[in-house]
Steps between C-alpha positions, in 0.01 A plus 500: 500500500654718792773756525774241545405382132582840349849403375349186326231718351749757376705220332188366346401836354853558367514149344157542342476867391248444213198592692638840625631564153168440334285674768723774643738556204817441704680210668451451868728736698679416825195574715248301279426241774451750774279708267276198412492384857388832631262597213152574614194637313366842573404559866135541420483142349349272758692178562575251772862398426778487245659159437846447336527140392802312371502180312807280545635184323615187686837662563344804660568735214245767421338416170193731517353795690156637548341779710144509606265745669236322716156639523570787261195712456267230640519195728607197301660692207874441458717700267802326328734795455804301382557150374851423356641164408873469442584569133695174474178314570287678245330261258568197723172473665602642836271812520171298485567282812635789692201708425268196580676473844446876549140468420455212735676707776246779437200264512625372832481861625158541388570691179192547294656709211843568360563804300813623311611754236692370199698742277330514155756371256663254733362222281651214701347622830167585326473153360608345827237683707214413250608139512481506873132611472517872558262736326558867418267731667650832391812688371701754688690729268820693577600340832851603596763219582848614538607694194202362296132565471309173430153420400352212707239245469329456840412131518309290762433144590251348731659266763179395656257477208364865534325691231684791316200726579556439873866581472432823308243600758763463780790656298363807341849597377503216262166554334529565125513869405 
């Protein structure tokens, strides 16, 4: 996605506020799309590029969004910061093929690992990521998001058959405490 997609992204967030309500404690405001589009990790976190990805249906309507950080902390490590599927499609089997397409896209870009943080208590998301093959490596407690403080499960998945010990050697931040 690029800057001209911001109005569609804003509409998507407004039509699908559940994620922001759960994670941030408030519905998306008028600048939610710009905020998500511009969001970056702390300046001392090494990364190559941020990607904003939109999934569209056959009619061109946005049905899902993701944001990714390429080569976060180490080459070949991608971070999935956001993955939202339109609420009207929940429970209909849409999320899995969208995620699989995203994973294929990452492999084509030499992704070796993908990591994410899922909010503890977001049972639907926790089950989804486990089903996709993610493994918890640690917990992060008291992470601020909007008006809320959340506890996260940091989860990783190999995309190229790597060993977890190799990942943890490359990404010290994710080593269990």
